[in-house]
C-alpha positions as CSV (number, residue, x, y, z in Angstrom):
1,M,6.7,25.9,2.0
2,V,7.3,26.7,-1.7
3,L,11.0,25.9,-1.3
4,N,10.0,22.6,0.1
5,Y,8.0,21.7,-3.0
6,I,10.7,22.9,-5.3
7,W,13.4,20.9,-3.4
8,I,11.3,17.7,-3.6
9,A,10.5,18.3,-7.3
10,F,14.2,18.5,-8.2
11,F,14.9,15.1,-6.7
12,L,11.8,13.4,-8.1
13,I,12.3,14.7,-11.6
14,A,15.9,13.7,-11.5
15,F,15.0,10.2,-10.3
16,V,12.3,9.7,-13.0
17,I,14.6,10.9,-15.8
18,A,17.6,8.9,-14.5
19,T,15.5,5.7,-14.2
20,G,14.2,6.2,-17.7
21,K,17.8,6.6,-19.1
22,L,18.8,3.4,-17.3
23,L,15.9,1.3,-18.3
24,F,15.3,2.5,-21.9
25,M,18.7,3.8,-23.0
26,G,21.0,1.5,-21.0
27,D,22.8,4.5,-19.5
28,T,24.7,3.0,-16.5
29,E,26.6,6.2,-15.8
30,V,23.6,8.4,-14.9
31,F,23.1,7.3,-11.3
32,P,26.9,7.4,-10.4
33,A,27.0,10.9,-12.0
34,I,24.1,12.0,-9.8
35,I,25.8,10.6,-6.6
36,N,29.0,12.2,-7.5
37,S,27.2,15.5,-8.0
38,T,25.8,15.3,-4.5
39,F,29.4,15.0,-3.0
40,E,30.7,17.8,-5.3
41,T,27.9,20.3,-4.6
42,S,28.0,19.6,-0.8
43,R,31.7,20.4,-0.9
44,T,31.0,23.5,-3.0
45,A,28.4,24.7,-0.5
46,F,30.8,24.3,2.4
47,E,33.6,26.1,0.5
48,I,31.3,29.0,-0.4
49,S,30.2,29.4,3.2
50,I,33.7,29.2,4.6
51,G,34.9,31.5,1.8
52,L,32.3,34.1,2.9
53,T,33.7,34.1,6.4
54,G,36.4,36.6,5.9
55,V,34.3,38.9,3.8
56,L,31.4,38.7,6.2
57,S,33.6,39.5,9.1
58,L,35.1,42.5,7.3
59,W,31.9,44.1,6.3
60,M,30.0,43.3,9.5
61,G,32.8,44.9,11.3
62,V,32.6,48.0,9.1
63,M,28.8,48.1,9.5
64,K,29.2,48.0,13.3
65,I,31.4,51.1,13.1
66,G,28.8,52.7,10.9
67,E,26.1,51.9,13.4
68,R,28.1,53.1,16.4
69,S,29.2,56.3,14.6
70,G,25.6,57.2,13.6
71,A,26.5,57.2,9.9
72,V,24.0,54.4,9.1
73,G,21.3,56.1,11.0
74,A,21.9,59.4,9.2
75,L,21.7,57.5,5.8
76,A,18.5,55.8,6.9
77,R,16.9,59.1,7.8
78,L,17.9,60.6,4.4
79,L,16.5,57.7,2.4
80,S,13.4,56.9,4.5
81,P,11.0,59.0,2.3
82,V,11.8,56.9,-0.7
83,L,12.5,53.5,0.8
84,G,9.6,54.0,3.2
85,R,7.2,53.7,0.2
86,L,8.6,50.3,-0.8
87,F,8.9,49.1,2.9
88,P,5.9,50.7,4.6
89,D,6.1,48.2,7.5
90,I,9.5,49.4,8.6
91,P,9.4,52.3,11.1
92,K,10.4,55.7,9.7
93,G,14.1,56.4,10.0
94,H,15.0,52.9,11.1
95,P,18.8,52.1,10.6
96,V,18.0,49.1,8.4
97,F,17.2,51.6,5.6
98,G,20.9,52.5,5.5
99,N,21.9,48.8,5.2
100,I,19.3,48.2,2.5
101,F,20.6,51.2,0.5
102,M,24.2,50.1,0.7
103,N,23.4,46.5,-0.3
104,I,21.5,47.7,-3.4
105,S,24.3,50.1,-4.2
106,A,26.9,47.4,-4.0
107,N,24.8,45.2,-6.3
108,M,24.3,48.0,-8.8
109,L,28.1,48.4,-9.0
110,G,28.6,44.6,-9.4
111,L,30.4,44.3,-6.0
112,D,29.1,40.9,-5.0
113,N,31.6,40.4,-2.2
114,A,30.4,43.5,-0.5
115,A,26.7,43.2,-1.3
116,T,26.2,39.8,0.4
117,P,27.5,40.8,3.8
118,L,25.5,44.0,3.7
119,G,22.4,42.1,2.6
120,L,22.8,39.6,5.4
121,K,23.2,42.4,7.9
122,A,20.0,44.1,6.6
123,M,18.2,40.7,6.8
124,E,19.2,40.3,10.4
125,E,17.7,43.7,11.3
126,L,14.6,43.0,9.3
127,Q,14.2,39.7,11.3
128,Q,14.3,41.8,14.5
129,L,11.2,43.7,13.3
130,N,9.5,40.4,12.1
131,P,6.7,39.3,14.5
132,R,6.7,35.7,13.0
133,K,10.3,34.5,13.2
134,D,9.9,31.5,10.9
135,T,7.9,33.4,8.2
136,A,9.2,35.9,5.8
137,S,7.8,39.4,6.4
138,N,6.7,41.8,3.6
139,P,9.9,44.0,3.9
140,M,12.0,40.8,3.8
141,I,10.4,39.7,0.6
142,M,10.6,43.1,-1.1
143,F,14.3,43.3,-0.1
144,L,15.0,39.8,-1.4
145,V,13.3,40.5,-4.7
146,L,15.3,43.7,-5.2
147,N,18.4,41.4,-4.8
148,T,17.2,38.6,-7.1
149,S,16.2,41.1,-9.8
150,G,20.0,41.8,-10.1
151,L,20.0,45.5,-11.1
152,T,23.6,46.0,-12.2
153,L,24.9,49.3,-13.7
154,I,28.6,48.3,-14.3
155,P,28.8,44.7,-15.5
156,V,32.6,44.7,-15.8
157,S,33.1,40.9,-15.3
158,I,30.8,40.0,-18.2
159,M,32.7,42.3,-20.6
160,V,36.0,40.9,-19.4
161,Y,34.8,37.3,-20.3
162,R,33.7,38.6,-23.7
163,A,37.1,40.1,-24.3
164,Q,38.9,37.0,-23.2
165,L,36.8,34.9,-25.6
166,G,37.7,37.1,-28.6
167,A,34.7,39.5,-28.9
168,A,35.5,42.2,-31.4
169,Q,33.7,44.7,-29.3
170,P,33.2,43.3,-25.7
171,T,31.2,46.3,-24.7
172,D,28.5,46.0,-27.3
173,V,26.2,44.2,-24.8
174,F,26.5,47.0,-22.3
175,I,23.4,49.0,-23.3
176,P,21.2,45.9,-23.9
177,L,22.2,44.5,-20.6
178,L,21.3,47.6,-18.7
179,I,17.9,47.7,-20.4
180,A,17.2,44.0,-19.6
181,T,18.2,44.3,-15.9
182,F,16.2,47.5,-15.5
183,F,13.1,45.7,-16.7
184,S,13.8,42.8,-14.4
185,T,14.0,45.1,-11.4
186,L,10.9,47.0,-12.3
187,A,8.9,43.8,-12.8
188,G,10.1,42.6,-9.4
189,I,9.0,45.8,-7.7
190,I,5.6,45.8,-9.4
191,A,4.9,42.1,-8.7
192,T,5.8,42.4,-5.0
193,S,3.9,45.7,-4.6
194,L,0.8,44.0,-6.1
195,Y,1.1,41.1,-3.6
196,Q,1.6,43.5,-0.7
197,R,-0.8,46.1,-1.9
198,I,1.8,48.9,-1.9
199,P,0.7,51.9,-4.0
200,L,3.3,52.9,-6.5
201,L,1.4,55.7,-8.3
202,N,2.4,58.5,-6.0
203,R,4.7,61.5,-6.5
204,T,7.6,60.1,-4.5
205,M,7.8,56.8,-6.3
206,L,7.2,58.3,-9.8
207,L,10.0,60.8,-9.2
208,T,12.3,58.1,-7.9
209,L,11.6,55.7,-10.8
210,G,11.9,58.6,-13.3
211,G,15.2,59.7,-11.7
212,L,16.5,56.2,-11.8
213,S,15.6,55.9,-15.5
214,A,17.3,59.2,-16.3
215,G,20.4,58.1,-14.3
216,V,20.5,54.8,-16.2
217,A,20.2,56.7,-19.5
218,L,23.0,59.0,-18.5
219,L,25.3,56.1,-17.5
220,V,24.5,54.4,-20.8
221,W,25.4,57.5,-22.7
222,T,28.6,58.0,-20.8
223,F,29.9,54.5,-21.0
224,A,28.8,54.1,-24.7
225,R,31.4,56.8,-25.5
226,L,34.3,54.8,-24.0
227,D,36.3,52.0,-25.5
228,T,36.7,48.6,-23.9
229,A,39.8,49.4,-21.9
230,A,38.5,52.7,-20.7
231,M,35.2,51.2,-19.7
232,N,36.8,48.4,-17.7
233,T,39.2,50.9,-16.0
234,A,36.4,53.4,-15.2
235,G,34.2,50.7,-13.8
236,T,36.7,49.0,-11.5
237,T,38.2,52.3,-10.4
238,A,34.9,53.8,-9.5
239,S,33.9,50.7,-7.6
240,G,37.1,50.7,-5.6
241,V,37.0,54.4,-4.8
242,L,33.4,54.2,-3.6
243,L,34.0,51.2,-1.4
244,F,37.2,52.6,0.2
245,S,35.5,56.0,0.6
246,L,32.6,54.3,2.5
247,I,35.0,52.6,4.9
248,T,37.0,55.8,5.5
249,A,33.8,57.8,6.0
250,F,32.6,55.4,8.7
251,I,35.9,55.5,10.5
252,V,36.0,59.3,10.4
253,A,32.4,59.5,11.7
254,G,33.4,57.1,14.5
255,L,36.4,59.4,15.4
256,R,34.0,62.4,15.5
257,R,31.7,60.5,17.9
258,R,34.7,59.5,20.0
259,I,34.0,55.8,19.9
260,N,36.6,53.0,20.0
261,V,36.6,52.2,16.3
262,Y,38.8,49.1,16.6
263,D,36.6,47.6,19.3
264,A,33.5,48.3,17.3
265,F,35.0,46.6,14.3
266,I,36.0,43.5,16.3
267,E,32.5,43.3,17.8
268,G,30.8,43.3,14.4
269,A,33.4,41.0,12.8
270,K,32.7,38.3,15.4
271,G,29.2,37.8,13.8
272,G,30.7,37.1,10.4
273,F,31.8,33.6,11.4
274,E,28.5,32.8,13.1
275,T,26.5,33.8,10.0
276,A,28.8,31.8,7.6
277,V,28.3,28.7,9.7
278,R,24.5,29.2,10.0
279,I,23.9,29.3,6.3
280,I,25.8,26.0,5.5
281,P,22.8,23.6,5.9
282,Y,20.6,25.8,3.6
283,L,23.3,26.1,0.9
284,V,24.0,22.3,1.0
285,A,20.3,21.5,0.6
286,M,19.8,23.9,-2.3
287,L,23.0,23.3,-4.2
288,V,22.7,19.5,-3.9
289,A,19.2,19.6,-5.3
290,I,20.4,21.7,-8.2
291,G,23.3,19.4,-8.8
292,V,21.1,16.4,-9.0
293,F,18.7,18.1,-11.4
294,R,21.6,18.9,-13.7
295,A,23.4,15.6,-13.5
296,S,20.2,13.7,-14.4
297,G,20.0,15.4,-17.7
298,A,16.8,17.2,-16.8
299,M,18.3,20.6,-17.8
300,D,19.4,19.3,-21.3
301,G,16.0,17.6,-21.8
302,L,14.1,20.8,-21.0
303,T,16.3,22.8,-23.4
304,D,15.8,20.2,-26.2
305,A,12.0,20.2,-25.7
306,V,11.7,24.0,-25.9
307,T,13.9,24.0,-29.1
308,R,11.6,21.4,-30.7
309,C,8.5,23.4,-29.7
310,A,9.9,26.5,-31.2
311,E,10.8,24.7,-34.5
312,L,7.2,23.2,-34.7
313,A,5.8,26.7,-34.2
314,G,7.9,28.1,-37.0
315,L,9.8,30.4,-34.7
316,D,13.4,31.5,-34.9
317,T,15.5,29.2,-32.7
318,R,18.7,31.1,-32.3
319,W,17.7,32.1,-28.8
320,T,17.3,28.5,-27.6
321,G,21.1,28.1,-27.7
322,A,21.2,30.5,-24.7
323,L,18.4,28.7,-22.9
324,P,20.7,26.7,-20.6
325,T,22.2,30.0,-19.3
326,A,18.7,31.4,-18.7
327,L,17.5,28.3,-16.9
328,M,20.6,28.0,-14.8
329,K,20.8,31.6,-13.7
330,P,18.1,31.4,-11.0
331,L,19.7,28.2,-9.7
332,S,23.5,28.7,-9.7
333,G,25.6,31.8,-10.5
334,S,28.7,29.8,-11.2
335,G,26.7,27.3,-13.3
336,A,25.2,30.1,-15.4
337,R,28.6,31.6,-15.9
338,G,29.9,28.2,-17.1
339,M,27.0,27.9,-19.5
340,M,27.7,31.4,-20.8
341,V,31.3,30.7,-21.4
342,D,30.5,27.3,-23.0
343,A,28.0,29.0,-25.4
344,M,30.4,31.7,-26.4
345,T,33.1,29.1,-27.0
346,A,30.8,26.9,-29.1
347,Y,28.9,29.6,-31.1
348,G,31.4,32.5,-30.9
349,A,31.5,35.5,-28.6
350,D,30.0,37.8,-31.4
351,S,27.3,35.4,-32.4
352,F,23.7,36.1,-31.6
353,T,23.7,33.2,-29.0
354,G,27.0,34.5,-27.5
355,R,25.7,38.0,-27.1
356,L,22.3,36.8,-25.7
357,C,24.1,34.6,-23.1
358,S,26.0,37.7,-21.9
359,I,22.9,39.7,-21.6
360,L,21.1,36.9,-19.8
361,Q,24.0,36.5,-17.3
362,G,23.7,40.1,-16.2
363,S,19.9,40.6,-16.5
364,T,19.0,38.9,-13.2
365,D,20.6,37.4,-10.1
366,T,20.7,33.8,-8.6
367,T,17.2,33.6,-7.1
368,F,17.4,30.3,-5.2
369,Y,21.0,30.9,-4.0
370,I,19.9,34.3,-2.5
371,L,16.8,32.7,-1.0
372,A,18.9,30.0,0.6
373,V,21.5,32.3,2.0
374,Y,19.4,35.3,3.0
375,F,16.4,33.4,4.5
376,G,18.7,30.7,5.9
377,S,20.8,33.2,7.8
378,V,17.8,34.2,9.9
379,G,16.0,30.8,10.0
380,I,13.1,31.7,7.7
381,R,11.2,28.6,6.6
382,R,7.9,30.0,5.2
383,T,8.8,32.1,2.2
384,R,5.3,33.2,1.2
385,H,5.3,35.0,-2.2
386,A,9.1,35.5,-2.3
387,V,9.8,32.7,-4.8
388,V,6.9,33.7,-7.1
389,C,7.9,37.4,-7.2
390,G,11.6,36.5,-7.6
391,L,10.9,34.2,-10.5
392,L,8.6,36.7,-12.1
393,A,11.5,39.2,-12.1
394,D,13.7,36.5,-13.6
395,V,11.1,35.8,-16.4
396,A,10.8,39.5,-17.1
397,G,14.6,39.8,-17.3
398,I,14.9,36.8,-19.6
399,A,12.1,38.0,-21.9
400,A,13.6,41.5,-22.0
401,A,17.1,40.1,-22.7
402,V,15.8,38.1,-25.7
403,G,13.8,41.0,-27.0
404,V,16.6,43.5,-26.6
405,C,19.1,41.1,-28.2
406,Y,16.9,40.8,-31.3
407,L,16.4,44.6,-31.4
408,F,20.2,45.3,-31.2
409,F,21.7,42.2,-32.9
410,G,18.8,40.5,-34.6
């Protein structure tokens, strides 16, 4: 229901702004630009879905081997004491815990191509436990918010962009980015737990969150001692080793259980194409609405309004140059990436705005894209508090990014 209102709002706001531009400013290009954006974003949505087919088939095949071999179930039993606190409605030791963990791990390592298929597989299993098939369950919402909060430990791609655009020290945003994304994830967990009345003040959760904090601190300390080339090499190498080790471990476990590994892979891979086709209408609907909103000039108008309000209040306005990146991030990952590159090109990679855009790009994930893909893959239409909690995590990540940027580079 919330997505319905947001979708309608995008179109109505775009129509009002475009009509105003035509009548009062004589802008005859605005409506053709909007129509062109609908064609372009529809094509983009289709290309994204088809582009996912191969990756989905690969990882769903790998996951089927993991299921048949018992590896996913063993991982689920190992993690159920911790994840069971965040997902109390999932039966203890259910295999979906293993899929949830691997999806979160892939996101933390910045492995988007692996994270999405793993997440879709987890969402399918959560849907099997869902008594109301058109309504998001509590575990579904918690899982989605963990994805939208975008906890990333190795933001290699952002540092590569900074290096390409001439940053003197591309890795100088690494620690601020980790801090911002950690606050975003923590805010998402707390907000969702409050909605779902999940108690967090218990020994298991306090030890887990404390351990994660210590792990982030250790990672920050380790990577802070590396130069740019070494950091990029370490990040990409570690990600590749972990992924290939996972695939090999599943195959070995399958051999030990004497299953036909090849047939298991084929059976799982068949579902990749079906899932990719199933999400096309949801992606088209969301990306077209976002494209219309952008093409009408609504995004630019909102940025200008915030800048003027900050000036009237006597506040520093350096952060408003990064506002397009912050506003675009929940809507479109590629759009936010384009905004980040544009800002670093215009202001300089080592400017306050350039650094803030980099931190914002890594502090959260693309909320509405994830909503469309994950919920669309299982036919969820009633999202309940998923949008609110996802956006609260986004707001926390944006606020933390701005604060941390002033702290480190202000």
